[in-house]
Every structure is written in structure tokens, then in C-alpha cells.
N, C-alpha and C positions, 0 to 999 in steps of 0.2 A: 826338962824332966829326963833323967837318965834311968834306964832299966838295967837291972842286974843281969849279967851274962849268965845264962843257964844252959846246961847241956842235958840231953835226955838219951836214954837207950831205946832204940827202935829196931826190932828185927836183927839184933846183934851188932848194930852200928851206933856210934855216938853221933847224935845230931847237935850242931851248934850253929850260931849265926856268924857268918864271915863276910868280909867285904870282897868285892870283885870289880875290877875295872871294866867298864863298858866303853863304847865309842865316845860318848859325850860326858859321862859322869861316873861316879862310883855307885854301884848297886849293892844291896845287902840281901842275903838269902840264907836258907838252911843248907849246910854242907855236911858231908860225911866223908870218911876215907874208905875206899873200896878194898877188896882183898889183896890187890896188887900194890897198895900204898898210894894210890892217886886220889887227890881230893876232888870230890864230885858235888854238884849242886842238886838238891832234891826238890823237885817242883811237883806239886800234887794239885791239879785243877784250881779250885778256889780256896784251898786250905793253905798251901805253902806256895807263895809267889815271890817274885823279886820286889823289893821295896827301895825307896830312896833314902830311908833313914834306918839306922840300926835298931832304934826303939820300935818302929813298926814291924820290922822283921822278927824281932824277939817276941813281940806281942803275938804275932802269928804262930810262932813256934810254941809259946807257952799255951795258947789256946788249943793247938793241935795235940800237945802232950796231955792236957787236961781231958779232952774229949776221949782220948784213947787210954788214959790211965798209965802213961809212961813213967818209968822210974827216972828220977833226976840223978845224974852222975856228977862227979867232981870235974869241974871245968879244967883243972890242971891236967887230968888224965887225958882229956881230949886233945890237948896241945901236943902231948907226947905221941899219941897214936896218929896224929896228923902228919908226922914226919915220915918220909919215905926212907926205909932202911937200906943201908948199903949192903951189897952181897956178902961182905966179910962179917957184918954183924948179924946176919940171918942165921948163922950156925949156932 
């Protein structure tokens, strides 16, 4: 079962599920890009935690968004915002 990749707007940040390498395997969790352009993982107690599959992590994010009434955003937009800008392109 494959889950559609969805992104949501939360407190001015685009949240999406991304993979991250850990010591023994790949984990999935909710990520956002901070004001300096660095990608961060958002962990919130029992609501948003790391998972072993993308589908489980996406289900967590979808439930989180539904409980808080978050607005869904275009997934392509989150890809562009996740890139750190070079100093020359910041002007």
C-alpha cells in the first residue's frame, strides 16, 4: 500500500515526510526547512515520531494535520523550499 506524499503548512513551515539515514537503517519522519535553510526533523511526543516506513510516517503527518486543521500545500513547492540558497541567489 503506497501513500500519497502530502505536505502541510504549520506555523509558517512546510512539513513533509523525508528519509534520514540512521546507524542501522533508514528512518522516516516529518521534516521542515528552518529560516537559515537547514532541513530539520520535527518530533512531537506521541504525535510525530520516527518510523521505519514512509507510509507510517505519512499517516502520522496526515493525522497530525487533520487534528490541527492544517492546510495542504503543493509538494513541489516544499522541494524548492528545502534547498539551501547560495549567498549570490539571496539578493
